C-alpha positions as CSV (number, residue, x, y, z in Angstrom):
1,X,124.4,30.6,-48.9
2,X,125.5,34.2,-49.2
3,X,122.7,35.7,-47.1
4,X,121.0,37.7,-49.9
5,X,117.2,37.6,-49.6
6,X,116.0,36.2,-52.8
7,X,112.3,36.7,-52.0
8,X,112.4,40.5,-52.8
9,X,111.7,41.3,-56.4
10,X,113.9,43.9,-58.1
11,X,112.2,47.3,-58.9
12,X,111.4,47.9,-62.5
13,X,111.8,51.4,-64.2
14,X,108.4,53.1,-64.9
15,X,107.8,53.7,-68.6
16,X,105.8,56.6,-70.0
17,X,103.5,55.5,-72.8
18,X,102.9,57.6,-75.9
19,X,99.3,58.1,-74.9
20,X,100.3,59.8,-71.7
21,X,102.6,62.1,-73.7
22,X,99.9,63.1,-76.1
23,X,97.6,63.8,-73.2
24,X,100.2,66.1,-71.5
25,X,100.8,67.9,-74.8
26,X,97.0,68.5,-75.3
27,X,96.7,69.9,-71.8
28,X,99.6,72.2,-72.4
29,X,98.1,73.3,-75.7
30,X,94.8,74.2,-74.0
31,X,96.6,76.1,-71.3
32,X,98.7,78.0,-73.8
33,X,95.6,78.9,-75.9
34,X,93.7,80.4,-72.9
35,X,96.8,82.2,-71.7
36,X,97.2,83.9,-75.1
37,X,93.5,84.7,-75.3
38,X,93.6,86.4,-71.9
39,X,96.5,88.5,-72.9
40,X,94.7,90.1,-75.8
41,X,92.7,93.4,-74.9
42,X,90.1,95.1,-77.0
43,X,90.5,98.9,-77.5
44,X,87.6,99.5,-75.1
45,X,89.2,97.4,-72.5
46,X,92.5,99.2,-73.1
47,X,90.8,102.6,-72.6
48,X,89.1,101.4,-69.5
49,X,92.4,100.2,-68.2
50,X,94.1,103.5,-69.0
51,X,91.2,105.4,-67.4
52,X,91.4,103.3,-64.3
53,X,95.0,104.2,-64.1
54,X,94.5,108.1,-64.2
55,X,95.3,109.6,-60.9
56,X,92.5,111.5,-59.2
57,X,94.4,114.8,-59.4
58,X,94.5,114.7,-63.2
59,X,90.7,114.3,-63.6
60,X,89.1,117.7,-64.8
61,X,86.4,119.1,-62.6
62,X,83.1,120.1,-64.3
63,X,81.7,123.6,-63.6
64,X,78.8,123.8,-61.2
65,X,76.6,125.4,-63.9
66,X,77.2,123.8,-67.3
67,X,76.7,125.9,-70.4
68,X,73.4,125.1,-72.1
69,X,73.4,125.2,-75.9
70,X,70.2,126.8,-77.2
71,X,68.2,124.5,-79.4
72,X,65.7,127.0,-80.8
73,X,68.1,128.9,-83.2
74,X,67.1,128.3,-86.8
75,X,69.7,128.5,-89.5
76,X,68.9,130.8,-92.4
77,X,68.4,128.7,-95.6
78,X,71.3,129.2,-98.0
79,X,68.9,129.7,-100.9
80,X,66.8,132.4,-99.2
81,X,67.2,135.7,-101.0
82,X,68.3,138.7,-98.9
83,X,65.7,141.4,-98.3
84,X,66.2,144.7,-100.1
85,X,67.8,147.4,-98.1
86,X,65.6,150.1,-96.7
87,X,65.0,153.0,-99.1
88,X,65.7,151.3,-102.3
89,X,63.6,152.2,-105.3
90,X,62.7,150.4,-108.6
91,X,63.7,151.8,-111.9
92,X,62.3,150.6,-115.3
93,X,64.8,150.9,-118.1
94,X,63.6,152.9,-121.1
95,X,65.0,153.2,-124.6
96,X,68.4,154.9,-124.7
97,X,69.4,154.4,-121.1
98,X,72.6,152.8,-119.9
99,X,73.9,151.7,-116.5
100,X,76.1,154.9,-116.5
101,X,73.2,157.3,-117.3
102,X,71.0,155.6,-114.7
103,X,73.8,155.8,-112.0
104,X,74.3,159.5,-112.8
105,X,70.6,160.2,-112.6
106,X,70.4,158.7,-109.1
107,X,73.8,160.0,-107.8
108,X,75.4,156.6,-107.3
109,X,78.0,154.5,-109.0
110,X,77.7,151.9,-111.8
111,X,79.3,149.3,-109.4
112,X,76.5,150.0,-106.8
113,X,73.8,149.4,-109.5
114,X,75.5,146.2,-110.6
115,X,75.9,144.9,-107.0
116,X,72.2,145.7,-106.1
117,X,71.0,143.7,-109.2
118,X,73.5,140.9,-109.4
119,X,74.9,142.1,-112.7
120,X,78.4,141.3,-114.0
121,X,78.3,143.3,-117.2
122,X,76.7,146.5,-118.6
123,X,74.0,144.9,-120.8
124,X,70.4,146.2,-120.0
125,X,67.3,146.3,-122.1
126,X,64.2,148.5,-122.2
127,X,61.6,147.1,-119.8
128,X,64.2,145.7,-117.3
129,X,63.5,146.6,-113.7
130,X,66.5,147.7,-111.6
131,X,66.8,148.1,-107.9
132,X,68.4,151.5,-107.1
133,X,70.2,151.4,-103.7
134,X,69.7,155.0,-102.7
135,X,67.5,156.1,-99.9
136,X,67.7,159.8,-101.1
137,X,66.6,158.9,-104.6
138,X,64.2,161.2,-106.4
139,X,62.1,158.9,-108.5
140,X,61.7,160.1,-112.1
141,X,58.1,160.5,-113.4
142,X,56.7,157.7,-115.5
143,X,56.8,158.1,-119.3
144,X,53.8,160.2,-120.4
145,X,53.3,161.9,-117.0
146,X,53.3,165.7,-116.9
147,X,55.6,167.5,-114.5
148,X,54.0,169.7,-111.8
149,X,53.0,173.1,-113.1
150,X,52.7,176.5,-111.4
151,X,54.8,179.5,-110.4
152,X,58.5,178.8,-109.7
153,X,60.4,180.3,-106.8
154,X,64.2,180.3,-107.1
155,X,66.4,179.9,-104.0
156,X,70.1,180.1,-103.5
157,X,71.8,177.1,-102.1
158,X,75.4,176.4,-101.0
159,X,76.5,172.9,-101.7
160,X,77.6,170.9,-98.6
161,X,79.7,167.9,-98.1
162,X,78.1,164.7,-99.4
163,X,75.6,166.6,-101.6
164,X,74.6,165.4,-105.0
165,X,72.0,167.0,-107.4
166,X,69.7,164.1,-106.6
167,X,70.0,164.5,-102.8
168,X,69.6,168.3,-103.0
169,X,66.4,167.9,-105.1
170,X,65.1,165.3,-102.5
171,X,65.8,167.6,-99.5
172,X,64.6,170.9,-100.9
173,X,61.6,169.9,-103.0
174,X,62.9,170.4,-106.5
175,X,63.7,168.1,-109.4
176,X,67.0,167.0,-110.9
177,X,66.0,168.3,-114.4
178,X,65.1,171.8,-113.2
179,X,68.2,172.2,-111.0
180,X,70.5,171.1,-114.0
181,X,68.6,173.5,-116.3
182,X,68.7,176.5,-113.9
183,X,72.5,176.1,-113.4
184,X,73.5,175.2,-116.9
185,X,74.8,171.8,-115.8
186,X,74.9,168.4,-117.6
187,X,74.1,165.1,-116.0
188,X,77.8,164.3,-115.9
189,X,78.9,167.6,-114.3
190,X,80.3,167.5,-110.8
191,X,79.4,169.8,-107.9
192,X,81.7,170.6,-105.0
193,X,81.2,171.8,-101.4
194,X,81.0,175.6,-101.4
195,X,79.5,175.9,-104.9
196,X,76.4,178.1,-105.1
197,X,73.4,176.7,-107.0
198,X,70.0,178.1,-108.0
199,X,67.2,175.8,-106.8
200,X,63.9,176.2,-108.6
201,X,60.9,175.1,-106.5
202,X,57.3,175.1,-107.8
203,X,54.2,176.3,-106.0
204,X,55.9,177.5,-102.8
205,X,53.2,179.0,-100.6
206,X,53.5,182.8,-100.0
207,X,53.7,182.3,-96.3
208,X,56.8,180.3,-96.7
209,X,58.6,183.2,-98.3
210,X,57.1,185.7,-95.8
211,X,58.4,183.6,-92.9
212,X,62.0,184.4,-93.8
213,X,61.4,188.1,-93.8
214,X,59.6,187.9,-90.4
215,X,62.7,186.3,-88.9
216,X,65.0,188.9,-90.4
217,X,62.8,191.8,-89.1
218,X,62.7,190.2,-85.6
219,X,66.5,190.0,-85.6
220,X,66.8,193.7,-86.7
221,X,64.4,194.8,-83.9
222,X,66.8,193.8,-81.1
223,X,67.5,196.7,-78.8
224,X,70.8,198.4,-79.5
225,X,73.4,197.3,-77.1
226,X,71.5,194.2,-75.9
227,X,73.2,190.9,-76.2
228,X,71.5,188.9,-78.9
229,X,70.3,185.4,-77.9
230,X,71.7,182.8,-80.2
231,X,69.4,179.9,-80.9
232,X,71.2,176.6,-81.5
233,X,68.2,175.3,-83.5
234,X,68.3,178.3,-85.8
235,X,71.5,177.0,-87.5
236,X,71.4,173.4,-86.2
237,X,70.2,170.2,-87.8
238,X,67.2,168.3,-86.5
239,X,67.0,164.5,-86.6
240,X,65.4,163.0,-89.7
241,X,61.6,162.9,-89.4
242,X,60.2,159.5,-88.4
243,X,57.4,158.3,-90.7
244,X,54.4,156.9,-88.9
245,X,51.7,156.0,-91.4
246,X,50.9,154.5,-93.8
247,X,53.2,151.5,-93.3
248,X,55.7,150.8,-96.0
249,X,54.2,149.0,-99.0
250,X,50.7,149.4,-97.6
251,X,47.7,149.0,-99.9
252,X,44.9,151.5,-99.2
253,X,41.3,151.6,-100.6
254,X,40.7,154.4,-103.1
255,X,37.4,155.1,-101.4
256,X,39.2,156.7,-98.5
257,X,41.5,159.6,-98.2
258,X,45.2,158.9,-97.4
259,X,46.7,160.5,-94.3
260,X,50.5,160.8,-94.4
261,X,51.8,161.1,-90.8
262,X,55.2,161.6,-89.2
263,X,56.6,162.4,-85.8
264,X,57.5,165.9,-84.8
265,X,61.3,166.7,-84.7
266,X,60.7,169.6,-82.3
267,X,59.0,173.0,-82.3
268,X,59.9,174.5,-85.6
269,X,61.1,178.1,-86.0
270,X,59.0,180.5,-88.0
271,X,61.1,180.0,-91.1
272,X,61.4,176.2,-90.8
273,X,59.0,173.9,-92.7
274,X,58.3,170.3,-93.2
275,X,58.6,169.5,-97.0
276,X,56.7,166.4,-98.2
277,X,57.7,164.9,-101.5
278,X,55.5,162.4,-103.4
279,X,57.0,160.4,-106.2
280,X,54.7,158.6,-108.7
281,X,55.5,155.0,-109.1
282,X,52.9,153.8,-111.6
283,X,51.3,155.1,-114.8
284,X,48.0,156.2,-113.0
285,X,49.8,158.0,-110.2
286,X,49.7,161.9,-110.3
287,X,52.7,164.2,-110.2
288,X,52.5,166.4,-107.1
289,X,54.5,169.5,-106.3
290,X,56.4,169.7,-103.0
291,X,54.1,170.2,-100.0
292,X,55.2,172.8,-97.3
293,X,53.6,172.5,-93.9
294,X,54.0,173.2,-90.2
295,X,51.8,170.2,-89.4
296,X,53.0,166.6,-88.9
297,X,50.5,165.2,-91.4
298,X,49.2,165.7,-94.9
299,X,45.9,164.5,-96.2
300,X,45.5,163.3,-99.8
301,X,41.9,164.0,-100.6
302,X,39.6,161.7,-102.6
303,X,39.8,164.0,-105.7
304,X,43.4,162.8,-106.2
305,X,42.4,159.1,-105.9
306,X,42.7,156.8,-108.9
307,X,39.7,156.0,-111.0
308,X,37.7,152.8,-110.1
309,X,39.5,149.7,-111.3
310,X,42.9,151.4,-111.4
311,X,45.6,151.8,-108.8
312,X,48.3,154.4,-108.1
313,X,51.6,153.8,-106.3
314,X,53.6,156.5,-104.7
315,X,56.9,156.7,-102.8
316,X,57.1,159.6,-100.2
317,X,59.5,161.2,-97.7
318,X,59.7,164.2,-95.5
319,X,62.5,166.6,-94.5
320,X,62.8,169.9,-92.6
321,X,63.9,173.0,-94.7
322,X,64.9,176.4,-93.5
323,X,64.1,179.6,-95.6
324,X,66.4,182.6,-95.2
325,X,66.2,186.2,-96.7
326,X,69.3,187.4,-98.4
327,X,70.7,190.9,-97.7
328,X,70.7,191.8,-101.4
329,X,67.2,190.4,-102.0
330,X,66.0,187.0,-102.8
331,X,65.8,183.9,-100.7
332,X,68.1,181.1,-99.6
333,X,67.3,177.5,-98.7
334,X,69.2,175.2,-96.4
335,X,68.4,171.8,-95.1
336,X,67.4,171.7,-91.4
337,X,67.3,167.9,-91.2
338,X,68.3,164.7,-93.1
339,X,65.5,163.3,-95.2
340,X,63.3,160.6,-93.7
341,X,63.3,157.0,-94.9
342,X,61.6,156.4,-98.3
343,X,58.2,154.6,-98.0
344,X,55.8,153.3,-100.6
345,X,52.0,152.8,-100.7
346,X,49.5,151.8,-103.3
347,X,46.1,153.5,-103.5
348,X,43.5,151.2,-105.2
């Protein structure tokens, strides 16, 4: 024959069934799903990746001693009311008073009275209690109380910068009413530095007046031709006396005397004196004249104590005053220190 080997069977083409195709597609779908899931990153993973990619040189170095934030600092509650400033006094409004008249009485402005009491207008009523923000305030006697009696000594005084009638009365032991009356002034009249005023002071001890003459005689007795020694303290100003006792707003038993004490400002000259002023703050408190002393204390004896079952409140302060003799006769006063703080105590 032709020599072709008829025993070999011809090769048949391999056919892919539809089952195989579905299986391949399923496998591809699973692979595609996992590939997409792996490519998604959470924000945390992204940050970690970015952090891992920061070069070492760009990483900040922490200080060796880190700052420690204190944990024991307490915040002030917003609703807590602020404390009253040192030296304020309380004034009870009486019939006929206005904010303007009260401000003039205490030598301050109407705006200062409003600010101290949270007022937005001018309406006040009898019986209202107002806080007066003035450390130098002379407290007016309560209604029905008699002013101190006794002989009056009148001194000349030259008004200084910052003086008001109220501050002059507080520093020199007089009262606003008597200064206004002695000088023919009204409550709305102004005083200016350099003005000369008459200052009436009640019950001034005779040794106070004599002390000014002694100083003048000592100066006149200097040997002729000798160089006088000038004392810086003779015309200088001491620091304000520092009050020691009683403590501010103390309550003291009426069975015991009250000892007012303050620190010495220095060795006083012969014509220099501590002046203690007591201002009654209640109906049963007495009206006292100014107290002149070389000591650093003053004792309020039991004879001045309130009756059993009653109480008496006082404000008090101390200043140093210098008494000078005038060439034409008479006496002059000048402050030798600022007034101390104003303290208050109750005797009951």
